[in-house]
MIPADO-104105 format. One record per residue: x negated, y negated, z negated of N, C-alpha, C, O in turn; residue number from 0; residue in one letter. Coordinates in steps of 0.1 Angstrom, whole numbers, padded with zeros to 4 digits. Last residue first. Layout:
// residues N
X,Y,Z,X,Y,Z,X,Y,Z,X,Y,Z,NUM,A
...
This chain:
// residues 104
0166,-0188,0007,0174,-0195,-0003,0185,-0202,0003,0193,-0208,-0004,103,I
0157,-0155,0018,0159,-0169,0021,0168,-0175,0010,0177,-0169,0005,102,S
0133,-0132,0004,0147,-0137,0006,0148,-0152,0009,0140,-0160,0003,101,M
0107,-0125,-0001,0111,-0127,0013,0125,-0132,0015,0129,-0137,0026,100,K
0107,-0123,-0028,0099,-0134,-0022,0104,-0136,-0008,0104,-0148,-0003,99,I
0121,-0099,-0032,0127,-0111,-0037,0120,-0124,-0030,0127,-0133,-0027,98,I
0103,-0081,-0020,0116,-0083,-0014,0122,-0096,-0019,0128,-0103,-0011,97,D
0081,-0084,-0038,0079,-0088,-0025,0093,-0090,-0017,0094,-0099,-0009,96,Q
0094,-0073,-0061,0089,-0087,-0062,0087,-0092,-0047,0091,-0103,-0044,95,Y
0097,-0047,-0053,0109,-0055,-0056,0105,-0070,-0056,0113,-0078,-0051,94,A
0070,-0039,-0050,0079,-0039,-0039,0092,-0048,-0040,0096,-0055,-0031,93,A
0062,-0042,-0077,0056,-0051,-0066,0065,-0051,-0054,0066,-0061,-0048,92,L
0078,-0022,-0088,0079,-0036,-0093,0074,-0045,-0082,0080,-0056,-0079,91,V
0068,0001,-0075,0082,-0003,-0074,0084,-0018,-0077,0091,-0025,-0070,90,R
0042,0001,-0084,0044,0000,-0069,0059,-0005,-0067,0062,-0013,-0059,89,D
0045,0004,-0111,0039,-0007,-0107,0042,-0009,-0092,0045,-0021,-0088,88,R
0057,0030,-0111,0064,0019,-0116,0059,0006,-0111,0066,-0003,-0107,87,V
0034,0045,-0101,0047,0045,-0094,0056,0033,-0098,0062,0026,-0090,86,A
0015,0040,-0121,0012,0035,-0108,0025,0034,-0099,0027,0025,-0092,85,V
0028,0053,-0143,0024,0039,-0144,0023,0033,-0130,0027,0022,-0127,84,T
0028,0079,-0133,0041,0072,-0136,0038,0057,-0136,0046,0049,-0130,83,T
0001,0085,-0132,0009,0085,-0120,0022,0078,-0122,0027,0071,-0113,82,Q
-0006,0083,-0159,-0011,0073,-0150,-0003,0073,-0137,0000,0063,-0131,81,L
0009,0104,-0170,0011,0090,-0175,0006,0080,-0165,0012,0070,-0163,80,A
-0002,0125,-0157,0012,0122,-0155,0015,0108,-0159,0022,0101,-0152,79,L
-0028,0124,-0168,-0026,0123,-0154,-0012,0119,-0150,-0009,0111,-0142,78,Q
-0022,0129,-0195,-0028,0117,-0191,-0027,0114,-0176,-0025,0102,-0172,77,A
-0013,0155,-0193,-0004,0144,-0198,-0009,0131,-0194,-0001,0122,-0190,76,Q
-0036,0168,-0184,-0024,0168,-0176,-0014,0157,-0180,-0009,0151,-0171,75,S
-0052,0164,-0207,-0056,0158,-0194,-0044,0158,-0184,-0042,0148,-0177,74,V
-0038,0179,-0225,-0041,0164,-0228,-0044,0158,-0215,-0038,0147,-0212,73,A
-0040,0205,-0214,-0027,0199,-0217,-0028,0184,-0219,-0020,0177,-0214,72,T
-0067,0209,-0214,-0060,0209,-0201,-0046,0203,-0203,-0042,0196,-0195,71,V
-0073,0208,-0242,-0079,0199,-0232,-0071,0197,-0220,-0068,0186,-0215,70,V
-0058,0229,-0252,-0055,0215,-0257,-0061,0205,-0247,-0055,0194,-0244,69,H
-0073,0250,-0240,-0057,0248,-0237,-0054,0234,-0241,-0046,0228,-0233,68,T
-0098,0248,-0251,-0096,0245,-0236,-0081,0243,-0233,-0078,0234,-0225,67,L
-0104,0231,-0281,-0098,0243,-0275,-0095,0239,-0261,-0090,0228,-0258,66,D
-0136,0219,-0293,-0123,0218,-0288,-0118,0231,-0282,-0125,0240,-0279,65,G
-0163,0221,-0298,-0154,0220,-0310,-0140,0220,-0306,-0131,0222,-0315,64,Q
-0182,0217,-0279,-0179,0230,-0284,-0170,0232,-0296,-0168,0242,-0302,63,G
-0184,0194,-0266,-0194,0196,-0277,-0192,0209,-0284,-0198,0212,-0294,62,S
-0164,0196,-0248,-0178,0196,-0243,-0188,0199,-0254,-0198,0205,-0253,61,V
-0143,0193,-0265,-0145,0206,-0258,-0159,0206,-0253,-0165,0217,-0253,60,A
-0145,0166,-0273,-0146,0177,-0283,-0149,0191,-0277,-0156,0199,-0283,59,A
-0141,0154,-0248,-0155,0153,-0255,-0156,0163,-0266,-0167,0169,-0268,58,L
-0115,0161,-0244,-0125,0166,-0235,-0139,0164,-0242,-0147,0173,-0240,57,A
-0102,0147,-0265,-0101,0162,-0265,-0112,0168,-0255,-0118,0178,-0258,56,Q
-0108,0121,-0258,-0114,0126,-0271,-0113,0141,-0270,-0123,0148,-0275,55,S
-0093,0119,-0234,-0108,0118,-0234,-0115,0123,-0247,-0125,0130,-0246,54,E
-0068,0123,-0243,-0073,0133,-0234,-0089,0132,-0234,-0096,0142,-0234,53,A
-0066,0099,-0259,-0064,0113,-0264,-0070,0123,-0256,-0078,0132,-0261,52,S
-0067,0080,-0238,-0077,0081,-0249,-0077,0094,-0256,-0088,0100,-0259,51,Q
-0044,0085,-0225,-0056,0087,-0218,-0068,0088,-0229,-0076,0097,-0227,50,N
-0025,0079,-0244,-0025,0092,-0239,-0039,0095,-0232,-0045,0106,-0233,49,T
-0031,0052,-0247,-0033,0060,-0258,-0033,0075,-0254,-0041,0083,-0260,48,S
-0021,0043,-0221,-0036,0041,-0226,-0039,0050,-0237,-0050,0057,-0237,47,V
0005,0049,-0223,-0003,0055,-0213,-0018,0054,-0216,-0025,0064,-0214,46,A
0013,0033,-0244,0015,0047,-0245,0005,0055,-0235,-0001,0065,-0238,45,N
0009,0008,-0232,0001,0012,-0244,0002,0027,-0246,-0008,0033,-0250,44,Q
0028,0010,-0212,0014,0008,-0208,0005,0012,-0220,-0005,0019,-0218,43,L
0051,0010,-0229,0049,0021,-0219,0034,0021,-0215,0028,0031,-0214,42,A
0050,-0015,-0242,0048,-0002,-0249,0045,0010,-0240,0038,0018,-0244,41,R
0053,-0032,-0219,0040,-0032,-0228,0038,-0020,-0236,0027,-0014,-0237,40,G
0078,-0026,-0211,0067,-0023,-0202,0054,-0023,-0210,0045,-0015,-0208,39,V
0092,-0034,-0234,0094,-0021,-0229,0081,-0017,-0221,0075,-0007,-0223,38,L
0086,-0061,-0235,0081,-0052,-0246,0082,-0038,-0242,0073,-0030,-0245,37,N
0098,-0069,-0211,0084,-0071,-0213,0078,-0062,-0224,0067,-0057,-0223,36,A
0125,-0063,-0219,0119,-0057,-0207,0104,-0058,-0208,0097,-0048,-0206,35,F
0128,-0081,-0240,0131,-0066,-0242,0124,-0059,-0230,0117,-0049,-0233,34,D
0125,-0106,-0230,0114,-0100,-0238,0116,-0086,-0240,0106,-0079,-0241,33,N
0149,-0115,-0220,0140,-0109,-0211,0128,-0102,-0218,0120,-0095,-0211,32,G
0175,-0127,-0230,0168,-0116,-0236,0159,-0109,-0226,0162,-0097,-0223,31,S
0173,-0163,-0227,0178,-0150,-0223,0169,-0139,-0228,0157,-0141,-0230,30,A
0172,-0187,-0253,0165,-0181,-0242,0171,-0167,-0239,0173,-0160,-0249,29,T
0201,-0205,-0261,0191,-0196,-0264,0184,-0190,-0252,0191,-0188,-0241,28,A
0224,-0219,-0253,0211,-0226,-0253,0199,-0218,-0257,0188,-0223,-0257,27,G
0247,-0206,-0247,0245,-0211,-0261,0232,-0219,-0263,0229,-0224,-0274,26,S
0243,-0198,-0221,0253,-0209,-0224,0251,-0214,-0238,0254,-0226,-0240,25,D
0208,-0192,-0218,0221,-0188,-0219,0230,-0200,-0222,0225,-0211,-0225,24,T
0181,-0200,-0196,0188,-0202,-0209,0202,-0197,-0208,0208,-0198,-0197,23,R
0150,-0197,-0182,0164,-0192,-0182,0170,-0194,-0195,0164,-0190,-0206,22,I
0123,-0202,-0184,0132,-0213,-0181,0147,-0209,-0180,0155,-0218,-0178,21,G
0111,-0178,-0189,0109,-0189,-0199,0119,-0201,-0197,0124,-0208,-0206,20,A
0114,-0164,-0166,0122,-0161,-0178,0122,-0171,-0189,0131,-0173,-0196,19,N
0095,-0175,-0150,0109,-0176,-0146,0118,-0174,-0158,0127,-0181,-0161,18,T
0072,-0168,-0164,0075,-0183,-0161,0089,-0184,-0158,0096,-0193,-0163,17,T
0074,-0140,-0164,0073,-0148,-0177,0077,-0162,-0174,0084,-0168,-0182,16,Q
0072,-0135,-0136,0084,-0131,-0144,0085,-0139,-0157,0096,-0144,-0160,15,Y
0047,-0145,-0130,0058,-0151,-0124,0071,-0147,-0132,0080,-0156,-0134,14,A
0032,-0128,-0146,0031,-0142,-0149,0043,-0149,-0143,0049,-0157,-0149,13,R
0038,-0103,-0133,0041,-0105,-0147,0042,-0120,-0151,0051,-0125,-0158,12,L
0026,-0108,-0108,0040,-0106,-0109,0045,-0108,-0123,0056,-0114,-0125,11,A
-0001,-0110,-0116,0007,-0122,-0110,0021,-0121,-0111,0028,-0130,-0113,10,G
-0005,-0084,-0125,-0007,-0096,-0134,0001,-0108,-0129,0007,-0115,-0136,9,A
-0002,-0070,-0101,0008,-0067,-0113,0007,-0079,-0122,0017,-0084,-0127,8,A
-0005,-0093,-0074,-0008,-0081,-0081,0001,-0080,-0093,0010,-0088,-0095,7,D
-0012,-0113,-0049,0000,-0106,-0054,-0005,-0093,-0061,-0009,-0083,-0054,6,L
-0034,-0125,-0038,-0028,-0131,-0050,-0016,-0124,-0055,-0011,-0128,-0066,5,G
-0024,-0114,-0005,-0034,-0121,-0014,-0027,-0128,-0026,-0017,-0135,-0025,4,P
-0003,-0085,-0006,-0006,-0098,-0002,-0016,-0105,-0011,-0017,-0102,-0022,3,A
-0014,-0052,-0005,-0009,-0063,-0012,-0012,-0075,-0006,-0023,-0077,-0001,2,N
-0007,-0021,0010,-0015,-0033,0010,-0007,-0044,0003,0005,-0046,0005,1,T
-0008,0012,0000,0000,0000,0000,-0009,-0012,0000,-0017,-0014,-0009,0,M
């Protein structure tokens, strides 16, 4: 997938945060967009911790203290977490690009 110059996940997140900061409800309170941002943040943190767990399991196995079954399971979970993260990122960027292409 080729990305337009300056269009990446961080740029999409900044655009979302800038847009969300300006949205107000009828009562004057900011709309609840932080729930989505928190959800994405927790999912990314979970993917990172899964990867760190797999790495520590692999290091333990290399030093002779780990179980090969646990290593394979941890590495598979880390691979799945990374694939899921990349798939979600691709979908978000595709949606962002579709929104940018819309005429006003």
